[in-house]
Structure formats: C-alpha cells, structure tokens
C-alpha angles and dihedrals in degrees: 000000000000111000088224088071091060092049091046093057096037089058100036108037098083089046092050090053093044102044106022118072115250100152093223092302091115086221119147095196137081134286117257115199098203131153113316095014111139105158138037088250090056089049092053089050098042095099089044089054091053089053091046091055091055093047091052096042093054096032093234119186110190119050129183128192110207104208096007100179109202091339101265095143093045092050091050092050094045092051093046097044118016100182102086127068112245126212132179138187126201131179091213126087090199092054091048092055093046091048091054091052091050095045089052091050091050093042091240099122093117095039101050116045113191125182137179117251150102118282088214087066109030122204115263090229095071117112124226106293126222096190132013124185137184122197115193091332105091090076088068091062114112092191114041091183091057090049092057095036094054097048092042090057090052099042136097111256091252097033129138131239120195124194117186109181151105119297128189116238120248091246094046091052089064098046117129114264095241096049119117090236092054091049089051091053090048090052090053090049093048095046095049095036095238120188091200141351105210137194116240089237090056096049089047090054093048092046092053090058088064096046101268126135122200106241102170134021110183120180106216095176094101088056094059120097105228128185097020116170089265091052093049091051090049090049091058091047091051089070088067098032100052096080089056098052091111091058100057137029089209093054087049089054092049093050091045092049092052090050090050092053090053091047091052092048092050089047091238088125132026130200109230141180109216123188118197127183126200110240101169 
C-alpha cells in the first residue's frame, strides 16, 4: 500500500475523532440512514449492523476487519455478539495506539486483537478467517488482486468477504480526461489518498479469480445525508482551502470529502455494500 496512506492516517486520525462527529462509536466512516435508524449513533453503526446480521445468521467464529481504523466496528461487534474472535489490521501506528487505549477502556483487550500491517500482505499469525470485511478502506488498495489473493489464502473455504466502499460508475470510468467530472473524481482520489477507484464489475471479475461469488450488491447512496448545513459550509471553504492541500493532510481530507459529496450527487460514484462468498 502507498506509504502516503499511513502518513495520512497517522496525521489525521486524532483530528477526525476530535472534530468529526462519531457519537462515541469510534467509527471513522460515514453515517448511513437505513431502515430502522433513528439516531446519528444508529446511522454510524448501520453498516456494522448489516455485518453483525451475517455473522449471527451463519454462526461465524473468526472475524477480520481489513483496515480497521481505531477498531470502532470491531468494538461494536464484540459488544453486540461476544462469541466470535475478532481481529483487525491497520496501516497506521497512530490508529493502533488509539485502538489499544479504547480496547482497554472497554475491557475488550482479549476479545479484539488489532495489529499494524498492510491488508495486501497479511500477517502470518492470523488464524483461518470465517468473515473478513473492509469499510471505506479497500479504495486505498494499490493492488486489488493482492487484496483478494491474501484474504482468500487465509479464509475458510465457504467464508464471506464484505467490501463497503465507493465505486466509480461504468459511465464515469470512461469519461474524457479533461472533463470537469473526471477532474472532480481525481480531486476526490487525491484528497482521500485513494490507491484505486474501481467499478463494481471489475472488482467482481477480480474476486471470481480467487473463488469468490458476489452474493449481494446493495446501493447505500440513497441512505447518505448529503449537503447538510455543515457540508455546505465546508464547500464554501474549499474554494479557499484547495490551493493549500499540499500543506496539510487534514485540508486534503476536507477537500477530498467535498469532492466525494459532489461525485455522489452527480452519480459519478456510488457507496455500496458488497457481500462475496467463497465457493471454491
């Protein structure tokens, strides 16, 4: 994975947790206002709840978060369903330290085991995994084949892999380089330090090479709250902040987030929950 990703999260994680709302979920991802969601905390945990349902339904025992941040999703799952063993991997030393502080606070040190590493080259110490998931982390992969190859080699023969992330639309993938839409997509990629922004059809093709079949493809974009007052204010500030992206990772994140919102509204990008199952 690009070293810039590690630097990006080392510098920004404490700021994300301090200035961005997370409602004590420790989640560094977006709110999804799906069915049954009544509060911002529910919205932050909506994707986690979808994963929890799959774990419970199939009685899975060994769970791995690929790009776990500070462990928010793992802590939610461990508190909601204590039976499985939970593992996480983060590229960031800062996130690893924060996750250890939180797990100690929640008394989950023995239940949630988080290590530093690259999910394109998984640690040898990992056990066989029944379900792996990646929330808003797959886009940082610089080698999609390595992502699927690594987890396939460490997964139960009927295991599940969940990728919840942004995907470029088929039409947007073929836009001319000099188009305003293409430049907007590139600004999102630059701001959030993306390794790749992939089409669903491409990830499905790569996954099939490693024995995975796409079982569910849920478009969560309609469940996102876009252009809130906070987002509109940020959008105005981006006009002045964009020239200074190179000076600050946090400014880069703000500009990238604004570009993502515009990409979602223009349907250049969609936010999807993909469930794969290993069939061979």
